[in-house]
Structures are given as C-alpha cells and as structure tokens.
C-alpha positions as CSV (number, residue, x, y, z in Angstrom):
1,M,101.0,106.2,142.4
2,H,104.3,107.5,141.2
3,S,104.7,111.2,140.8
4,P,105.6,112.5,137.3
5,I,109.3,113.3,136.7
6,S,110.0,116.8,135.5
7,S,112.1,117.2,132.4
8,H,113.8,120.3,133.7
9,T,117.4,120.4,135.1
10,I,117.5,119.1,138.7
11,A,118.9,121.7,141.1
12,P,122.1,120.8,143.1
13,I,121.4,119.1,146.5
14,T,122.6,121.2,149.4
15,T,123.3,120.1,152.9
16,P,122.9,122.6,155.7
17,H,126.1,123.3,157.7
18,T,126.4,121.9,161.2
19,N,128.7,122.7,164.0
20,N,130.3,119.2,163.8
21,A,131.4,119.2,160.1
22,P,133.6,121.7,158.2
23,A,132.4,123.5,155.1
24,S,134.9,121.7,152.8
25,Q,133.4,118.4,153.8
26,H,129.9,119.5,152.9
27,S,131.1,120.7,149.5
28,D,132.7,117.3,148.8
29,I,129.4,115.6,149.7
30,T,127.5,117.9,147.4
31,H,129.9,117.3,144.6
32,D,129.7,113.5,145.0
33,C,125.9,113.6,144.9
34,I,125.8,115.6,141.7
35,T,128.4,113.6,139.6
36,R,127.6,110.1,140.8
37,K,126.1,107.9,138.1
38,S,124.5,104.5,138.3
39,E,126.6,101.5,137.2
40,R,123.5,99.4,136.6
41,V,123.5,97.7,133.2
42,K,120.7,99.1,131.1
43,K,118.5,96.7,129.2
44,P,115.5,97.4,126.9
45,P,112.1,96.9,128.4
46,A,110.7,93.4,128.4
47,Y,107.6,94.3,126.4
48,L,109.8,95.2,123.3
49,K,110.7,91.5,122.9
50,D,107.5,91.1,120.8
51,Y,108.7,93.7,118.3
52,H,111.4,93.7,115.7
53,C,113.4,96.9,116.7
54,M,115.7,97.9,113.8
55,T,119.0,99.4,114.7
56,T,119.8,102.5,112.7
57,H,123.2,103.4,111.2
58,T,124.4,106.8,110.2
59,T,125.1,107.4,106.5
60,H,125.3,110.4,104.3
61,S,124.6,108.7,101.0
62,S,121.0,109.9,100.5
63,N,119.8,113.4,99.9
64,V,116.1,112.8,99.8
65,S,115.4,114.9,102.9
66,N,115.8,118.6,103.6
67,S,119.3,119.4,104.8
68,N,117.8,121.9,107.3
69,S,115.8,119.1,108.9
70,L,116.3,118.4,112.6
71,Y,116.2,114.7,111.9
72,P,117.3,114.1,108.3
73,I,116.4,110.6,107.2
74,S,119.7,110.3,105.4
75,Q,121.4,110.0,108.8
76,H,119.4,106.9,109.8
77,L,119.6,104.7,106.7
78,S,122.5,102.3,105.9
79,Y,123.3,101.0,102.4
80,D,126.5,99.2,103.4
81,K,125.2,95.8,102.4
82,L,124.3,96.9,98.9
83,T,126.7,96.7,96.0
84,P,127.6,100.0,94.3
85,K,125.3,99.3,91.4
86,Y,122.2,98.5,93.6
87,K,123.0,101.4,95.8
88,S,123.2,103.9,92.9
89,L,119.8,102.6,91.6
90,S,118.1,102.9,95.0
91,L,119.3,106.4,95.6
92,A,118.5,107.5,92.0
93,I,114.9,106.5,91.9
94,T,114.2,108.4,95.1
95,S,116.3,111.6,94.5
96,N,114.9,112.3,91.0
97,Q,111.6,114.1,91.4
98,E,108.9,113.7,88.7
99,P,106.6,116.5,87.7
100,S,103.0,116.1,88.5
101,T,101.5,118.6,86.1
102,Y,102.0,119.7,82.5
103,E,103.1,123.2,83.6
104,E,105.8,121.8,85.8
105,A,107.1,119.6,83.0
106,A,107.0,122.3,80.4
107,A,109.6,124.3,82.3
108,H,112.3,121.7,81.5
109,E,113.7,120.9,78.1
110,C,114.0,117.2,78.7
111,W,110.3,116.9,79.4
112,R,109.2,119.2,76.6
113,K,111.1,116.9,74.2
114,A,109.6,113.8,75.7
115,I,106.1,115.3,75.3
116,Q,106.7,116.1,71.6
117,D,108.1,112.7,71.0
118,E,105.0,111.1,72.5
119,L,102.7,113.3,70.4
120,T,104.6,112.3,67.3
121,A,104.3,108.6,68.2
122,L,100.6,109.0,68.8
123,D,100.2,110.8,65.4
124,Q,102.2,108.1,63.6
125,N,100.0,105.4,65.1
126,R,96.9,107.3,64.0
127,T,95.6,107.2,67.5
128,W,93.0,109.9,66.8
129,C,91.6,112.2,64.2
130,L,90.6,115.8,64.8
131,T,86.9,116.6,64.3
132,E,84.1,118.6,65.8
133,L,82.2,117.1,68.7
134,P,78.8,115.7,67.8
135,K,75.9,117.2,69.8
136,D,74.9,113.9,71.4
137,K,78.5,113.1,72.6
138,K,80.6,114.4,75.5
139,A,84.4,114.6,75.3
140,V,86.5,113.1,78.1
141,G,89.4,115.0,79.5
142,C,93.1,113.9,79.5
143,K,96.3,114.6,81.3
144,W,100.0,113.9,81.0
145,V,101.8,111.4,83.4
146,F,105.6,111.7,83.8
147,R,108.0,109.0,84.8
148,V,111.8,108.7,84.9
149,K,113.1,105.4,83.7
150,F,116.5,104.2,85.0
151,N,119.2,101.9,83.9
152,P,120.3,99.1,86.2
153,D,123.3,101.2,87.3
154,G,121.1,104.1,88.4
155,T,121.7,106.4,85.4
156,I,118.7,107.9,83.7
157,E,117.6,105.8,80.7
158,R,114.9,108.1,79.5
159,H,112.2,110.6,80.5
160,K,108.9,108.8,79.8
161,V,105.6,110.6,79.3
162,R,102.2,109.1,78.8
163,L,98.9,110.7,77.7
164,V,96.1,109.4,80.0
165,A,92.4,109.8,79.3
166,K,90.2,110.7,82.2
167,G,88.1,107.6,81.8
168,F,86.1,108.3,85.0
169,T,83.8,110.6,83.0
170,Q,82.9,107.8,80.6
171,V,79.3,106.4,80.7
172,Q,78.9,102.6,80.8
173,G,76.9,101.2,77.9
174,V,77.6,104.3,75.9
175,D,81.4,104.7,75.9
176,Y,82.3,101.2,77.1
177,D,81.0,97.8,78.1
178,D,83.4,95.3,79.8
179,T,86.4,96.7,81.8
180,F,87.8,93.7,83.7
181,S,91.4,92.8,83.0
182,P,93.5,90.4,85.1
183,V,96.8,91.3,86.7
184,V,99.2,89.0,88.3
185,K,98.6,88.3,92.0
186,M,101.3,89.2,94.5
187,T,101.2,85.6,95.8
188,I,102.1,84.2,92.4
189,L,104.9,86.8,92.0
190,R,106.4,85.9,95.3
191,V,106.3,82.2,94.5
192,M,108.0,82.7,91.1
193,L,110.7,84.8,92.7
194,A,111.3,82.1,95.3
195,L,111.6,79.5,92.6
196,A,113.9,81.7,90.6
197,A,116.1,82.1,93.7
198,A,116.1,78.4,94.7
199,K,116.7,77.0,91.2
200,K,119.0,79.8,90.0
201,W,116.7,80.7,87.1
202,H,117.1,83.7,84.9
203,L,115.0,86.7,85.9
204,K,114.3,89.3,83.2
205,Q,112.0,92.3,82.8
206,L,110.5,94.2,79.9
207,D,107.7,96.7,79.2
208,V,105.7,97.4,76.1
209,N,105.9,100.8,74.4
210,T,102.4,102.5,74.1
211,A,100.8,99.1,74.9
212,F,97.2,100.3,75.0
213,L,97.5,101.7,71.5
214,H,97.4,98.1,70.3
215,G,93.9,97.6,71.7
216,D,90.9,98.0,69.4
217,L,88.0,100.3,70.3
218,D,84.5,99.1,69.7
219,K,82.8,102.3,70.8
220,E,83.0,105.9,69.7
221,V,85.1,107.9,72.2
222,Y,85.9,111.6,71.9
223,M,88.7,113.3,73.9
224,K,89.6,116.9,74.6
225,I,92.8,118.3,72.9
226,P,95.8,117.4,75.1
227,P,98.0,120.1,76.4
228,G,100.9,120.8,74.0
229,L,99.1,119.8,70.9
230,A,98.6,122.7,68.4
231,V,95.4,122.6,66.4
232,S,94.3,124.7,63.4
233,Q,91.1,125.9,64.8
234,P,89.4,126.1,68.2
235,G,86.5,123.8,69.1
236,L,88.0,120.6,67.7
237,V,88.3,117.3,69.7
238,C,90.1,114.0,69.2
239,K,88.0,111.1,68.0
240,L,89.9,108.1,69.3
241,Q,90.6,105.4,66.8
242,K,92.7,103.3,69.1
243,S,92.6,102.6,72.8
244,L,94.4,105.0,75.2
245,Y,95.6,104.8,78.8
246,G,92.9,105.8,81.2
247,L,89.9,104.6,79.2
248,K,87.7,102.1,81.0
249,Q,88.1,99.5,78.4
250,A,91.7,100.1,77.5
251,S,93.4,97.5,79.8
252,R,90.9,94.8,78.7
253,Q,91.4,95.4,75.0
254,W,95.2,95.3,75.4
255,N,95.1,92.2,77.6
256,I,93.0,90.3,75.0
257,K,95.6,91.0,72.3
258,L,98.6,90.2,74.4
259,T,97.0,86.9,75.6
260,Q,96.3,85.8,72.1
261,T,99.9,86.6,71.1
262,L,101.4,84.5,74.0
263,L,99.0,81.6,73.2
264,D,100.0,81.6,69.6
265,A,103.7,81.4,70.8
266,G,103.0,78.1,72.5
267,Y,102.4,79.4,76.1
268,K,99.6,78.1,78.3
269,Q,97.5,80.4,80.5
270,F,97.6,79.3,84.2
271,F,94.2,78.4,85.4
272,D,94.5,79.9,88.9
273,D,96.0,83.2,87.7
274,H,95.3,84.3,84.1
275,S,98.2,86.7,84.2
276,L,100.7,83.8,84.4
277,F,101.8,82.1,81.2
278,I,103.9,78.9,81.2
279,K,105.8,77.0,78.5
280,K,107.4,73.6,79.1
281,Q,109.5,71.7,76.6
282,S,111.5,68.7,77.7
283,Q,113.9,70.2,80.3
284,S,113.0,73.7,79.4
285,F,110.7,75.8,81.5
286,T,109.7,79.5,81.0
287,A,107.1,81.6,82.8
288,I,105.8,85.1,82.0
289,L,104.0,87.2,84.6
290,V,101.9,90.1,83.2
291,Y,100.9,93.2,85.0
292,V,99.3,95.4,82.3
293,D,102.3,96.4,80.1
294,D,105.0,95.2,82.5
295,L,106.3,91.7,82.0
296,V,108.6,89.5,84.2
297,L,110.2,86.5,82.5
298,T,111.8,83.7,84.4
299,G,113.0,80.2,83.6
300,N,116.0,78.0,82.9
301,D,116.1,78.5,79.1
302,I,117.6,81.8,78.2
303,G,117.2,80.9,74.5
304,E,113.4,80.8,74.9
305,I,113.4,84.0,76.9
306,N,115.3,85.8,74.2
307,S,113.0,84.3,71.5
308,I,109.7,85.5,73.1
309,K,111.3,88.9,73.6
310,Q,112.0,89.1,69.9
311,D,108.5,88.0,69.0
312,L,106.9,90.6,71.3
313,D,109.3,93.3,70.0
314,D,108.3,92.4,66.4
315,K,104.6,92.8,67.2
316,F,104.4,95.5,69.8
317,K,107.9,97.2,70.2
318,I,109.3,96.6,73.7
319,N,111.9,98.0,76.1
320,D,114.2,95.3,77.2
321,L,115.0,96.3,80.8
322,G,117.5,93.5,81.4
323,D,117.6,91.8,84.9
324,L,114.7,92.5,87.2
325,K,115.5,95.5,89.4
326,Y,112.3,97.4,90.0
327,F,108.7,96.1,89.6
328,L,105.4,97.5,91.0
329,G,107.2,99.7,93.6
330,M,109.4,96.9,94.7
331,E,113.2,97.1,94.4
332,V,114.8,93.7,93.7
333,A,118.4,93.0,94.6
334,R,119.9,89.6,93.7
335,S,123.0,88.1,95.1
336,N,124.5,84.6,95.7
337,S,122.5,84.4,98.9
338,G,119.1,84.9,97.2
339,I,116.8,87.6,96.2
340,H,116.1,90.6,98.4
341,I,113.0,92.7,98.0
342,Y,112.5,96.1,99.6
343,Q,110.2,99.1,99.2
344,R,112.5,102.0,99.9
345,K,111.0,104.4,97.3
346,Y,107.4,103.4,98.2
347,T,108.1,104.1,101.9
348,M,109.8,107.4,101.1
349,D,106.9,108.5,99.0
350,L,104.4,107.7,101.8
351,L,106.5,109.6,104.3
352,R,106.8,112.6,102.0
353,D,103.1,112.7,101.2
354,F,102.1,112.8,104.8
355,G,104.9,115.1,106.0
356,Y,106.8,112.6,108.1
357,L,110.0,112.5,106.1
358,D,112.0,114.4,108.7
359,C,110.4,113.1,111.9
360,K,112.5,111.8,114.7
361,P,113.1,108.0,114.1
362,L,112.1,105.5,116.8
363,S,112.6,101.8,116.9
364,T,108.9,101.3,117.7
365,P,106.9,104.4,116.8
366,F,103.8,103.4,118.8
367,D,102.4,104.7,122.1
368,Y,102.0,101.3,123.8
369,S,100.3,102.8,126.8
370,Q,97.4,104.3,124.8
371,K,94.0,102.5,125.1
372,L,92.1,102.4,121.8
373,S,88.4,102.5,121.8
374,K,85.7,103.0,119.1
375,E,83.8,105.3,121.4
376,S,86.7,107.8,121.8
377,G,88.9,109.8,119.6
378,T,88.5,112.2,116.7
379,I,86.5,111.1,113.6
380,L,88.6,111.3,110.4
381,T,87.2,113.6,107.8
382,D,88.6,111.4,105.1
383,N,88.7,107.7,106.1
384,T,90.5,106.7,102.9
385,V,93.6,108.2,104.4
386,Y,93.5,105.6,107.1
387,R,92.7,102.8,104.7
C-alpha cells in the first residue's frame, strides 16, 4: 500500500555533519538534492488511450465568461480554423443575452418596439377579439418569448418576440382534440447534410413569420390579456380566432396547412419521415426538411429552390435566411472540405445553466477511480436534471 503524497512544500533535505567531510561539501550535496529534476520523458497514462483528449488553445476572442473568473472559458477555446464570418456568427449568438421575462425586455427600447410590432401584427391578422369570459370557460395564460436573430456575418438582423399561450392549462376534449405534428428526424437531417456535402448541393434556410397564425381553430379558446396590451376596461379576455404558439393543437393545424401547400406545389411527402418533402424532375432534385416553422432546402436546382421560396412567401410571408448557418441549436460551417456541425451555443448554455462556465478545464473530466453502484450515493431530488 502506497502512502499518500502530501501537497505541501517538501522541506529541504539536511545531512548531519561528520568529522570526515567539511561543511561546504554538505551544503553542495543539499543543493544538488533540492534542484535535481528527473530527465525521464513524461507520457500520458495508458488508460487515456480509450478517450479523445482535446488539446486546448488560448484565445481571447470570446467574452462569454466573467473576466473575474479563475478559469475563464475564453482562454481555452480556439477559433483559428474558422473564417472571420463564421467566427463572428459563433461569438455573436453566444455573447448576446436574451431576456427571459417581459419585465427584463421592457427595460430596453429595442425589445419594447419589437413587442409593439408583434401586437400590431397580431391585431392586423385578427388573431383575437376582446370579450368577457363566459362562465363555463377558463382562460389560458400567455407569455412573451424573446430571440435575437442574426445575419450570416454575425450582425443582428432583428429582435424577434413571440406571444406564446400557456397551453398546458388546456383541457383535452374541451379546448383541443388532436395534437400530434411531425418534425424532421435528426437522422434524416444528417443524411441530407451528408448528401449536400458530397454532391455540392445548395443548402438554404428560411422560417415563416407568425406561422401558427395560419392554422385554423376548431375549438373555442380564451386567453388572458398579454402583458403590454392596453384594454379599455378590466375583466376582458382574448377570444382566439386563429391558432397561437403554445396551444396544444397549434403545431398540428399549421402542419396541415403547410403540407397541403407543398403537395400542391408538386412535392411528395416522404413515407418514412412525413417532414421530408421531395421533388424530382428530370435531372433536378429538391428536398425540403420541415421543423415546425423552420425549413431547410437543399438540392441541385437553385431555380426550383427560389421558386418554392416565392410561393411560400406569397402565401405565408417568410424570412429568407440565406445559406444554412444555424438550425435547431446546431451551428453549420461549410467549406471546400465539407460541412462542419458544432453545438457551441448549446454547450455554453448548458454550462451556464448549471454553473460550470468558469470551472477548470480538463481533457477528461471524469474520476476514473470511482466505483459506481446503484446501492450507494445521494438520491437526486429532481431526476429530470440527470436525464
């Protein structure tokens, strides 16, 4: 059994004087013992060969962590292999913080204007009418959700706000019936990206403005007055005339309308994934992947891609985001060598949420000597954190 090694400073080794050696000789021996260092070549432990140990590089490009931190993460990330445009985008989507409440957003002019613009758009679309709440009905709550949209070069394109209904208070059979709406599988997304990289296909992205407002409601739904909306008298509620984000049936109603639009345009719905639409004509091939109101378009016919963009814009009003750069938390960088996918923002958000953004970095942050057992350890109070 080896004795533990202390982390304290080791005291100098002293040799008692003898009658046969002068004091100066003893001091030389002591000095040699203290300064002598091993010349053995150091190698990483053999057990680490089963791990991918990432070598860190120092950079000062990111300011996402606290400058007072002992281990700022900005000193352990490298962006040397990114082009200036991709680098600007990666840093911008992380450094710009988004408000989580209406009160936080209301303190900034840019967000106040965005809220008023969204209320105006909802009013012009006749999303609701103000009325008194019937005695046999219960109004659902609502909240604002805030997002910063970026241009491909990292500059801010717009401050986007969305009014979301708290659909978890809806009652099945009373406020809604069917809720299922397909979204593209990650396997299909990876396959299409691989094909686009291998065949040099175009890769575009767009999203639909207020997509859920195009869905039709078949049930009576009442919603509380959203923050920021001025009403003439207290006690009024919003009777929804069109679907709204957050409602149980909202995504399904929107998906039905979008699917019919793509089918009318000559696209065929893929059997194994109903969120993939394909159109083939002679040598032309175009595919559309749908994730709620975000669409990825790829294929070898840029004319057909531009044509379907125009059709969707005429019917729904879209935002053409250009080349695919950021989708479902994944940052996409394309070069002559292929398509690189990374999740920097997603990882940063996880570290920030759990308080690990300024922890000391390790190549393998795992205690390999610890023995795990289901009979030992502390029971988690909230097991969803682990999941």
